[in-house]
C-alpha positions as CSV (number, residue, x, y, z in Angstrom):
1,M,-43.9,-49.6,20.8
2,T,-41.0,-48.0,22.7
3,L,-38.9,-50.3,24.8
4,K,-37.8,-49.2,28.6
5,L,-34.7,-49.6,29.9
6,Y,-34.4,-48.9,33.6
7,C,-31.0,-47.9,33.9
8,F,-28.5,-45.0,35.3
9,G,-25.6,-43.4,33.9
10,E,-23.1,-44.7,36.2
11,S,-23.7,-48.3,35.4
12,G,-21.4,-49.8,32.9
13,N,-23.8,-52.8,33.0
14,A,-26.8,-50.9,32.0
15,Y,-24.4,-49.4,29.2
16,K,-24.0,-52.4,27.4
17,A,-27.8,-52.8,27.0
18,A,-28.2,-49.1,26.1
19,L,-25.5,-48.6,23.4
20,A,-26.9,-51.9,21.9
21,L,-30.1,-50.3,21.7
22,E,-29.0,-47.1,20.7
23,L,-26.9,-48.6,17.7
24,S,-29.9,-51.3,17.0
25,G,-32.2,-48.7,15.5
26,L,-35.2,-50.0,18.0
27,D,-36.9,-47.3,19.5
28,W,-36.4,-47.0,23.0
29,E,-36.2,-44.7,25.9
30,P,-34.0,-44.7,29.2
31,V,-35.8,-44.9,32.4
32,F,-33.9,-43.5,35.4
33,V,-33.2,-45.8,38.2
34,D,-31.9,-43.9,41.6
35,F,-29.6,-46.6,42.3
36,F,-27.6,-44.6,44.9
37,N,-30.6,-43.5,47.1
38,G,-31.7,-47.6,46.9
39,E,-34.4,-48.0,44.7
40,T,-33.2,-51.3,43.3
41,R,-33.9,-52.4,46.9
42,S,-37.3,-51.2,47.1
43,E,-40.6,-53.5,47.1
44,D,-41.9,-51.6,44.5
45,Y,-38.6,-52.4,42.1
46,R,-38.4,-55.9,43.1
47,K,-41.7,-56.0,41.9
48,L,-40.3,-55.6,38.4
49,N,-37.1,-57.4,38.9
50,V,-37.0,-59.6,41.8
51,Q,-32.7,-59.8,41.3
52,G,-33.1,-56.1,42.1
53,E,-30.5,-54.9,39.6
54,A,-30.2,-52.8,36.5
55,P,-30.5,-52.9,33.8
56,L,-34.1,-54.2,33.1
57,L,-35.8,-53.9,29.7
58,I,-39.8,-54.0,29.2
59,D,-41.3,-54.4,25.9
60,G,-44.9,-55.0,26.2
61,D,-45.5,-57.9,28.4
62,V,-41.9,-58.9,28.1
63,T,-39.6,-58.1,30.8
64,L,-35.7,-59.0,31.1
65,S,-33.1,-58.3,33.3
66,Q,-29.3,-59.3,32.9
67,S,-27.4,-57.1,30.2
68,G,-26.4,-60.0,28.1
69,V,-30.2,-61.4,28.0
70,I,-31.0,-57.9,27.1
71,Q,-28.4,-57.8,24.3
72,Q,-29.4,-61.4,22.8
73,Y,-33.1,-60.0,22.9
74,I,-32.0,-57.0,20.7
75,T,-30.1,-59.2,18.4
76,D,-33.5,-61.6,18.0
77,K,-35.3,-58.6,17.4
78,T,-33.2,-57.2,15.0
79,G,-30.7,-59.8,13.7
80,K,-27.6,-57.3,14.3
81,F,-24.9,-57.9,16.8
82,G,-25.0,-61.2,17.5
83,G,-22.5,-62.9,15.0
84,E,-22.5,-64.6,11.7
85,G,-23.2,-68.3,11.7
86,A,-20.8,-70.3,14.5
87,D,-19.5,-66.9,15.6
88,K,-22.5,-66.4,17.8
89,Y,-20.8,-69.0,20.2
90,E,-17.5,-66.7,20.3
91,V,-19.9,-63.6,20.8
92,L,-21.7,-65.7,23.8
93,R,-18.0,-66.6,25.1
94,W,-16.9,-62.9,25.0
95,V,-20.0,-61.8,26.8
96,L,-19.3,-64.4,29.5
97,W,-16.2,-64.0,30.0
98,D,-16.9,-60.3,30.0
99,N,-19.6,-60.8,33.1
100,H,-17.1,-62.9,35.3
101,K,-13.7,-62.1,34.5
102,H,-13.9,-58.1,33.6
103,S,-17.0,-56.4,34.1
104,S,-17.6,-57.5,37.6
105,Q,-14.2,-56.6,38.5
106,V,-14.1,-53.1,37.1
107,G,-17.4,-52.7,38.6
108,M,-16.4,-53.1,42.0
109,T,-13.3,-52.0,41.8
110,R,-14.2,-48.4,40.5
111,F,-17.6,-48.5,43.1
112,L,-15.1,-49.1,45.9
113,M,-12.5,-46.4,44.7
114,N,-15.0,-43.7,43.8
115,F,-18.2,-44.2,45.7
116,L,-17.3,-44.9,48.9
117,P,-16.2,-42.1,51.5
118,E,-12.2,-42.1,51.4
119,D,-12.3,-43.7,55.0
120,K,-14.2,-46.6,54.0
121,R,-12.2,-47.6,50.9
122,P,-10.5,-51.0,51.2
123,A,-6.6,-50.8,50.0
124,D,-6.2,-54.0,50.1
125,V,-9.0,-55.3,48.8
126,I,-8.0,-52.8,45.6
127,G,-5.2,-53.6,45.4
128,F,-5.9,-57.3,44.9
129,M,-9.0,-56.6,42.7
130,Q,-6.6,-54.5,40.1
131,G,-4.2,-56.9,39.9
132,R,-6.9,-59.0,39.0
133,L,-8.0,-56.6,36.3
134,Q,-4.5,-56.7,34.6
135,T,-4.5,-60.1,33.8
136,A,-8.2,-59.1,32.3
137,W,-6.8,-56.4,30.4
138,S,-3.8,-58.1,29.3
139,T,-6.1,-61.4,27.7
140,L,-8.2,-58.6,25.9
141,N,-5.2,-56.5,24.5
142,T,-3.6,-59.9,23.2
143,H,-6.9,-60.8,21.5
144,L,-7.4,-57.5,19.9
145,E,-4.0,-57.5,18.2
146,G,-4.4,-57.6,14.9
147,R,-8.1,-57.6,15.2
148,D,-10.7,-54.7,14.3
149,W,-13.5,-56.6,16.7
150,L,-13.4,-59.1,18.9
151,V,-15.6,-61.8,17.0
152,G,-15.8,-61.6,13.2
153,D,-15.6,-58.5,11.2
154,S,-17.8,-56.1,12.6
155,V,-19.3,-54.8,16.2
156,T,-21.1,-57.4,18.4
157,N,-22.5,-57.8,21.8
158,A,-19.0,-59.2,22.6
159,D,-17.3,-55.6,21.9
160,F,-20.5,-53.6,23.5
161,S,-20.1,-56.0,26.7
162,C,-16.4,-55.7,27.2
163,C,-16.0,-52.2,26.4
164,S,-18.8,-50.6,28.7
165,Y,-16.6,-49.9,31.9
166,L,-13.7,-48.8,30.2
167,Y,-15.1,-45.2,29.0
168,Y,-15.9,-43.9,31.9
169,P,-13.6,-41.6,33.6
170,E,-13.3,-42.3,37.3
171,S,-10.6,-43.7,38.2
172,F,-10.0,-47.9,38.7
173,G,-6.6,-48.4,37.5
174,F,-6.7,-48.4,33.9
175,D,-5.0,-46.3,31.2
176,R,-5.7,-46.6,27.5
177,A,-2.1,-45.6,26.9
178,D,-0.9,-48.7,28.5
179,W,-3.3,-51.2,26.7
180,P,-2.4,-49.9,22.6
181,H,-5.2,-52.5,20.6
182,I,-7.8,-51.9,23.5
183,D,-6.9,-47.8,22.7
184,A,-7.6,-48.5,19.1
185,W,-10.6,-50.8,19.2
186,L,-12.4,-48.4,21.8
187,S,-11.9,-45.4,19.3
188,R,-13.6,-47.9,16.7
189,I,-16.3,-48.3,19.0
190,S,-16.7,-44.3,19.8
191,D,-16.3,-43.6,16.0
192,L,-19.7,-45.6,15.1
193,P,-22.3,-43.5,13.7
194,G,-24.7,-43.1,16.9
195,W,-22.3,-43.9,19.6
196,K,-22.7,-42.0,23.0
197,H,-21.0,-41.9,26.3
198,P,-22.7,-43.5,29.0
199,Y,-23.2,-40.3,31.0
200,D,-24.4,-38.8,27.6
201,L,-27.0,-41.8,26.6
202,M,-28.5,-42.8,30.3
203,P,-29.6,-40.3,33.0
204,G,-27.4,-40.2,36.5
205,N,-24.3,-38.9,36.6
206,P,-21.6,-38.4,39.8
207,S,-22.1,-34.8,39.4
208,D,-26.0,-35.1,40.1
209,R,-25.0,-35.7,43.8
210,N,-22.1,-33.5,44.6
């Protein structure tokens, strides 16, 4: 049975799940969610996911939201990306760190800087968020020094979670050249067989609305 991932290309959170699915070898397909026209707030969508969010995974009778949960489901089905032995707790630690300290901040900053009309972009808020992101990127860059992957000897959900927003071309204050260990790590991930950029892996692109 083909797994269905409700997603859209601009969503770094959806990319965390889509990339894990793509590299897992599972049979899956993306289902476009028209986020920018309010689909996640619609009554029909909230029947699928009361939280009104994407990504959303449907596998037969199983319906799951939240990218970290979907990643764990993929791990449970395939045995991949979860970390070996006690490393599974380190994988979870980085997934939770990313969700709280990194992706949530990148997602908001990127949205404010790129998807709002210019006259509605709050400069003070953006500046504050970019300061917090500098701290997060410093944490990530320091941890990656001397490491190929965030946890253990192979790619895990920790990598998929933390890398997700950092491939997007829109401006949010991140320059790979400023963070050499992050830069090398992103290249290792994008060199994995089967890797795809979020705009190639999922439907939906800012150019569709221009």
